[in-house]
C-alpha positions as CSV (number, residue, x, y, z in Angstrom):
1,M,9.6,-3.9,14.1
2,P,10.2,-7.4,14.4
3,K,13.5,-9.2,12.4
4,K,10.9,-11.6,10.1
5,E,8.6,-8.6,9.1
6,H,11.5,-7.2,7.3
7,V,12.2,-10.4,5.6
8,K,8.2,-11.1,4.9
9,K,8.8,-7.7,3.0
10,V,11.8,-9.1,1.3
11,N,9.3,-12.0,-0.1
12,A,6.4,-9.9,-0.3
13,V,8.2,-8.2,-3.2
14,I,8.9,-11.3,-4.8
15,C,5.3,-12.5,-4.5
16,A,4.2,-9.2,-5.8
17,Y,6.2,-9.6,-8.9
18,F,4.8,-12.9,-9.7
19,A,1.3,-11.4,-9.8
20,H,2.3,-8.5,-12.1
21,T,3.4,-11.1,-14.2
22,G,0.0,-13.0,-14.3
23,Y,1.7,-16.2,-12.6
24,L,-0.1,-15.9,-9.6
25,T,-3.2,-13.9,-8.4
26,Q,-2.7,-10.5,-5.8
27,E,-4.8,-12.8,-3.3
28,E,-2.0,-16.1,-4.1
29,A,1.0,-13.4,-4.1
30,K,-0.5,-11.8,-0.2
31,E,-1.2,-15.2,0.8
32,L,2.3,-16.6,0.1
33,C,4.0,-13.8,1.6
34,G,2.0,-13.3,4.9
35,L,1.2,-9.8,5.5
36,E,-1.4,-7.9,5.6
37,Q,-2.9,-5.3,3.3
38,N,-1.3,-1.9,3.4
39,G,2.2,-3.9,3.1
40,F,1.5,-6.0,0.5
41,D,0.2,-2.9,-1.4
42,E,3.8,-1.1,-0.7
43,A,5.3,-4.5,-2.0
44,Y,3.1,-4.8,-5.1
45,Q,3.8,-0.8,-5.5
46,K,7.6,-2.0,-5.8
47,A,7.2,-5.5,-7.5
48,G,5.0,-3.0,-10.4
49,N,8.5,-0.8,-10.1
50,I,10.5,-3.7,-11.5
51,F,8.1,-5.2,-13.6
52,N,7.8,-1.8,-15.6
53,Q,11.9,-2.1,-16.0
54,I,11.7,-5.1,-17.0
55,G,9.2,-4.6,-19.0
56,S,7.0,-7.5,-20.9
57,E,11.0,-9.2,-22.1
58,P,11.4,-12.2,-20.1
59,D,14.8,-12.9,-21.9
60,K,16.3,-10.5,-20.0
61,G,16.7,-13.2,-17.1
62,V,16.8,-13.5,-13.8
63,S,19.8,-11.4,-13.6
64,K,18.0,-8.7,-14.4
65,L,14.8,-10.0,-12.3
66,F,17.6,-9.7,-9.0
67,A,19.4,-6.7,-10.3
68,H,16.1,-4.3,-10.0
69,L,14.7,-6.4,-6.9
70,S,17.9,-5.4,-5.0
71,H,16.8,-1.9,-5.7
72,E,13.6,-2.4,-4.4
73,V,14.3,-4.3,-1.0
74,D,17.4,-2.1,-0.1
75,E,15.5,-0.6,2.7
76,Y,14.4,-4.0,4.0
77,M,17.8,-5.7,3.7
78,K,19.9,-3.3,5.7
79,H,17.2,-3.6,8.9
80,I,18.4,-7.5,7.9
81,S,22.1,-6.6,8.8
82,G,24.1,-4.2,9.1
83,Y,26.0,-4.4,5.5
84,G,22.3,-5.0,3.4
85,I,22.8,-8.7,2.7
86,A,22.2,-11.5,5.2
């Protein structure tokens, strides 16, 4: 898999999270991330995990989002670098 695919997957989870919040539609999120439908579906499920853990409490802050996001995209990040970070 080309390296940029893993970056697209990380981006897709972020975009899909904003679809879960209602800020973007699913179609807008899919367009922004540039993945095919089944790749986006996987990202949407991961974003749903994040949304369920944060819930509807926006006061949890962005640090809470990134804590859950890092868990969901860890496998993609390992492909980007051996340490899981770019």
